[in-house]
N, C-alpha and C positions, 0 to 999 in steps of 0.2 A: 562514865562520862556523858555529856550530850549527844544527841538523834546524829545522823547527818540524815540530812536533808535535799534532795534535788527539785529545784523549781522549775521548768522553760518556760519562757515567752513572760518571764518576770520585770519586765523592763514593766510594763502597766495592766491597767487594766485589774484586771482578774487574777492576770498569772501575778503581779502587784497585790493586792491583797492576798492572794493566799500564801505568800513566801512572809506577808505581817505576820499572819496566823503561826506559822510555825515560830517568830523569832519573837516574839510575843511571850511562848511555851520556854525560851530557853532552849531551842533547838540551834546548831549549827547550820545554815543556809546557807545552799549554794544558787547564785541567779545563775540562768541559762538565758541568752538574746543574744537578736543578731548587731542592736542596736547600741555598744560600748555608752555611750554619754548616757545611755536612759539605765541605764545596768548602772553604772557612777550614781546618777543621779537622787537612783531607790536601793541603794546600798548606803552611802550617804545618809537617805532620810530613815533607814533603819536602826541604824546604830545608832544618832541621834533620838529617835526615840523610847529607843527601850537598849540602856549602857551598859558595857557590858557583854550586849551579845555581837555572833562570831557570824558576821553575814559578809559572801563574799563572794563578788562574781567573774564570771566567765565569760564571753565578746566569742560566740560561733551560731553559723547558719548549719541547722542540725537537720537540713534537706537535704545537705548532702556530706558523703561520705567523712570525707575530712574536719566537718564540724566535730562528727559523734567522737572521731579519735580526738581529736582534739579534746575533747569531754573528758573521756575518759583516762586520757595522761593526767590532767588535772585531777580528777578523782584518785589511782593513783597513788600522786603523789604527795598525797592526806592519810595516805595510811591507815584507810580508817572501815569499815564493812558501809557499805551505803544502805541507809534506814524503810528510807521511803524519796519515791520516786514521781513526782506529778509532774506531767504534761501539760500542759498547757499554754504551749505555742499553737498557733495557727491563726486563719484569715480567710475572706471572704474572699476570690479571683476580685477585680474591677470591671472584669471583659472588654470587649476591646469592640469599636463602631466598624472594624472593618469589612465585618464578616469575613464566610468563607471559612472552610474546612482548617485552613492553616490558626484560624483564630481561639475557631472549639478546638481543637488538643493544643493552643498554650495555655487558654483556659481551664483546661479538663488535667492538664499537668500538671501547673501551679496548683489544681489546689489539692493536687493530692500529693505532693510537695508537701506542705504548709503545714497540711492537719492530717499527713496518713507517717511520713516519712520522717515528717520531725519526731515522731510520737514510737515510732519501729525501730529507729537507726537510732534512740534515747536510749529506751531501754534493751533492745539487743549489745549494743557497746558495756554499759552495764551489768548487764544477766546478770554474769559469773563475778562481780564484787559485793551484788547484795545481797546480805548478812542473812543467814537463818528466821523467819516470819516478816520480812520485812515487807514492803505496802509499795502498789503501783494504781498511782489513779491516772486513769487517759479523761482527757474534755470530748464528748463530744458536743450534743446539740440536738435541741428539736428537730431542726433543721433534716435531722439523719428521721425523722418517721411524718415529717408533712411535708418534704422538698422543700426544695429554694427557689428564690427570683432569679431570674437569667435563663440560662443552661440546665439548671441544677447542679452543677459539678459540688457546690460544697455540700449541702446536705449530701449525695451520694458517698464523699466523700468521709464527711461523721459516719456513716452510717460502716463505712468498711469497719472501722472504730471498732463495730461491737462482737465482726465476727472473733479480732486479732483479742478484743478483753477476752470472750469463753474461752478462744487456744492459747492463751497466756495461761490464766488460771488453772486450768489441766495441766498445763507443761511445768508450772512451776508450784501446783499446788504440795507436793512431799515435801518444798522445800518453807512448807507451811509460809506461803510466802502470797495475799490475799489480791488478787486482781479486781477493779473494777471503774467501771466510768462513768462518767456522770456530765448527762447532756442538762444543760440550761437552758430557758426560756428566755426573751426579752433582759438583756442584763441595760441597764439606764449605766453614765458614765463610767463610759468605755471611748476609746477611737475605732468602736470593731467599727462601726457604723459609718465615719466621718461624716460625712456632707448627704448620703444617701436620709438619712432618719428625718421623716418631716415633721412639722408637728401633727400633719391628720394622720398620717406611721402611728409614731406612738400612741398615739390615742387606740387608736386599734385597737393593738397591739397588749394595751392596759386594759380597754376592753372586754378581749378574749379571753383573763387569768380571770377566777376566781376571788379570787383574795384584796380583785382594783386597786394594782400597783405593780408598775414596774420591781424587776428584780433588783436585788446591786450585789457589788462584784463579794460581800462580807456574805448574802445569803451565798455564795457557794463556796468562798473558802470555809468558811463555815463543814460541811460537807467533808469539803478534800478533807481537811484534820482530824475530823470521825474516822474518819477510814483508814488513816494511819495510828489511830493512839488503836490500846490495848481493847475499848469498847466496840470500834466497830471491826477486830481482828473475825470475828468468824463471817461477815459476810464477804462472801467473792463472786468474781466472775455474773454483777447483777450490771445494769445500765440503770444509775437512780435520776429522775426526773427532779428540777428543778427548777419549776415554772408558772408558780403561783394557781394551779387549776388549770395553765392554758390547755394541757396535755390532762384529760383525765383517764391514764394507766393506757395498758398497749393492752 
């Protein structure tokens, strides 16, 4: 029977590339995201690209308990254990020009909800449905090491996932479940930066790499697929950086 893979944030960018990597290898892929239109487009595209593939979608806001419970209901209805959970959902808060503590609090709460709770609530609601020997991959960021622009809320939120990765690896290790995080550097061809990515900023980020190029969604997706494969089963409690040499180790 094909494996059952859950990919959150699967409607675009790195999440979509991650879902594609599993679909092309014959896994059953459950796409999760907040925007039903994006999920339908992604699912339709994957089914067209890989005829016979089993790709499904669940529209849910995983930063809230109700969204996580909705996801669990869909998974339980499938009647199969979960072989891998890849938490790609996340976002950088836009910030506010209003100023004041209210604005600061809103930005940090948004960053925490989008990047931490989306992973934590997903994993916790699915933990009892995981197959023994399953894999969990959380998506962090180079910002967890370097900090981020504005208040630094995004980088701080991603750094919180590192501690959670180590906690989960210890907690779920007796079941053979591996837990790792991927921390990408600058990845082009995504919607992450919106209009905040200027040509000058992009050139600077590329110059900071040892390889002299931006990352691609496929660079990240390939590592996630490996971590969820038998070849990656003994890797756990690791934060793996995929940044072309922008950050030389830790």
